[in-house]
C-alpha positions as CSV (number, residue, x, y, z in Angstrom):
1,C,5.5,32.5,17.6
2,P,2.1,33.2,19.4
3,Y,0.1,32.3,16.3
4,A,-1.3,28.9,15.6
5,C,-0.9,28.2,11.8
6,A,-2.4,24.9,10.9
7,F,0.9,23.4,9.6
8,C,3.2,24.4,12.2
9,S,4.8,22.3,14.9
10,T,5.7,25.2,17.1
11,K,2.2,25.4,18.8
12,V,2.6,21.6,19.9
13,F,5.9,22.0,21.5
14,W,5.8,25.6,23.1
15,N,3.3,27.4,25.2
16,T,4.9,30.8,25.4
17,V,6.9,33.3,23.5
18,R,10.4,33.8,24.8
19,A,13.1,36.1,23.6
20,H,16.6,37.0,24.7
21,S,17.2,40.4,25.9
22,P,18.5,43.1,23.4
23,K,21.8,43.2,25.4
24,R,22.3,39.3,25.1
25,V,21.4,39.4,21.4
26,V,24.1,42.0,20.7
27,D,26.6,40.5,22.9
28,E,26.5,37.4,20.6
29,I,26.6,39.5,17.6
30,E,29.5,41.5,18.9
31,R,31.5,38.5,19.7
32,L,30.9,36.7,16.3
33,F,31.8,39.9,14.7
34,N,35.0,40.6,16.7
35,D,36.2,37.0,16.9
36,Y,35.1,35.6,13.4
37,A,34.5,38.7,11.3
38,I,31.0,37.5,10.8
39,N,28.9,40.5,9.5
40,V,25.6,39.0,8.1
41,F,23.3,37.3,10.5
42,S,20.1,35.4,10.2
43,I,18.0,35.9,13.1
44,C,16.2,32.6,13.8
45,D,13.3,33.8,16.1
46,D,10.2,32.3,14.9
47,L,8.6,35.6,14.5
48,F,11.1,38.7,15.0
49,S,8.5,41.3,14.0
50,L,6.4,40.5,17.1
51,N,8.0,43.1,19.4
52,K,8.8,46.5,17.7
53,K,10.1,48.0,20.9
54,R,12.7,45.0,21.2
55,I,13.9,45.6,17.6
56,W,14.5,49.3,18.4
57,E,16.4,48.4,21.6
58,I,18.6,46.0,19.6
59,A,19.3,48.8,17.1
60,A,20.2,51.2,20.0
61,E,22.5,48.6,21.5
62,L,24.2,48.0,18.2
63,E,24.7,51.8,17.7
64,E,26.2,52.1,21.3
65,R,28.8,49.3,20.5
66,G,29.6,50.8,17.1
67,L,28.3,47.9,15.2
68,L,25.4,49.8,13.4
69,G,26.1,49.7,9.6
70,K,28.9,47.1,10.2
71,V,26.5,44.3,10.4
72,S,23.2,43.3,8.6
73,F,20.6,41.0,9.3
74,I,17.8,38.5,7.7
75,A,14.6,38.2,9.9
76,Q,11.3,36.8,9.8
77,A,8.0,38.7,10.0
78,R,4.3,38.2,9.6
79,A,2.8,40.2,6.7
80,N,-0.1,41.6,8.5
81,Q,2.3,43.2,11.0
82,I,4.2,45.2,8.4
83,D,3.6,49.0,8.9
84,D,5.8,51.9,8.5
85,E,7.2,51.8,12.1
86,L,8.2,48.4,11.6
87,C,9.9,49.0,8.3
88,A,11.8,51.9,9.9
89,A,12.9,49.8,12.8
90,F,14.1,47.2,10.3
91,K,16.0,49.6,8.2
92,R,17.5,51.3,11.6
93,M,18.7,47.8,12.7
94,G,20.2,46.9,9.4
95,I,17.9,44.2,8.3
96,V,18.3,43.7,4.6
97,N,15.9,40.6,3.9
98,V,12.7,40.0,5.5
99,T,11.3,36.5,5.0
100,F,7.7,35.6,5.2
101,G,5.6,32.4,5.4
102,L,3.3,33.6,2.6
103,E,2.0,30.0,2.2
104,S,-0.8,30.8,-0.6
105,G,-1.9,33.0,-3.3
106,S,-5.5,31.9,-2.4
107,N,-7.6,33.5,0.5
108,T,-9.4,30.3,0.7
109,S,-6.2,28.3,1.6
110,L,-5.0,31.2,3.8
111,V,-8.2,30.5,5.9
112,T,-7.1,27.0,6.5
113,L,-3.5,27.7,6.9
114,K,-3.3,30.8,8.8
115,E,-6.9,30.9,10.4
116,G,-8.0,33.6,8.1
117,K,-5.6,36.2,10.0
118,V,-3.5,37.0,7.0
119,T,-4.7,37.7,3.4
120,V,-3.2,37.7,0.0
121,A,-3.4,41.5,0.2
122,D,-1.7,41.6,3.5
123,N,1.2,39.7,1.8
124,K,1.4,41.9,-1.2
125,N,1.2,45.0,0.8
126,A,4.0,43.8,2.9
127,I,6.2,43.2,0.0
128,E,5.5,46.5,-1.4
129,R,6.0,48.5,1.8
130,L,9.3,46.8,2.3
131,G,10.2,47.8,-1.2
132,K,9.4,51.6,-0.3
133,Y,12.1,51.2,2.4
134,G,14.7,49.6,0.3
135,L,14.3,46.4,2.1
136,G,14.3,42.8,0.4
137,A,11.6,40.5,0.8
138,S,11.6,36.6,0.5
139,G,8.9,34.1,1.2
140,S,7.8,30.5,1.2
141,F,4.7,28.7,0.0
142,I,2.9,25.5,0.6
143,I,1.5,23.6,-2.3
144,G,-1.3,20.9,-1.8
145,A,-2.6,22.1,1.6
146,P,-5.6,19.9,2.8
147,G,-8.6,20.6,0.7
148,E,-6.6,23.1,-1.8
149,T,-8.1,22.7,-5.3
150,I,-6.1,23.0,-8.5
151,E,-7.5,26.6,-8.9
152,E,-6.3,27.7,-5.6
153,M,-2.7,26.1,-6.4
154,R,-3.0,28.3,-9.7
155,K,-3.5,31.5,-7.6
156,T,-0.4,30.7,-5.8
157,V,1.5,30.2,-8.9
158,D,0.1,33.7,-10.1
159,F,1.3,35.1,-6.9
160,M,4.8,33.7,-7.4
161,R,4.8,35.4,-10.9
162,W,3.7,38.6,-9.3
163,M,6.5,38.2,-6.9
164,S,9.0,37.7,-9.5
165,E,8.2,41.1,-11.0
166,Q,8.8,42.9,-7.7
167,P,12.3,44.6,-7.6
168,N,12.8,43.9,-4.0
169,V,12.0,40.2,-4.0
170,L,15.3,38.3,-3.5
171,R,13.9,35.0,-3.5
172,F,10.9,32.6,-2.9
173,W,10.4,28.9,-2.6
174,Y,7.7,26.4,-2.2
175,G,7.1,23.0,-0.4
176,V,4.6,20.3,-0.9
177,A,2.4,19.9,2.1
178,I,2.9,16.6,3.9
179,P,0.5,16.6,7.0
180,L,2.0,15.0,10.1
181,P,0.3,14.3,13.2
182,N,-0.5,17.6,15.3
183,T,0.3,19.8,12.4
């Protein structure tokens, strides 16, 4: 992931974004599907939504090998990247659940955690837009970020309540912030 969220260790360990080619990704999927009958895959890229072209290429490779519609996926995205083109690519590829690091229901906390590059409105819009495409959404939250007030924590709980009312939200969870060196 190229972003530098305050809590994430990825920026400490990696300096570049690397991804396997669409062909290699589908080689692995095809082998697991054929040899072990696995048909649901969790894509563990830090941020699968980063490259729309790659997603379309993976979908094309799946179609070429007759796997499109036989396999489905869970993948991670960043809320401020969700647009109609990305939703269409997700739908085409067979992604059924998009997970987010939503982190907080407070814009003040999001400034601290995500450098202010994602807002509560971005998070809500992403979930709603995925719903319009029939795509599930899931997300994680952080409670007790450095400097977070009780009021900001309440806003996160309110956001979770809002999520529980959305028909396409499959699940959400939270963790308590435990700051470690370099995160």
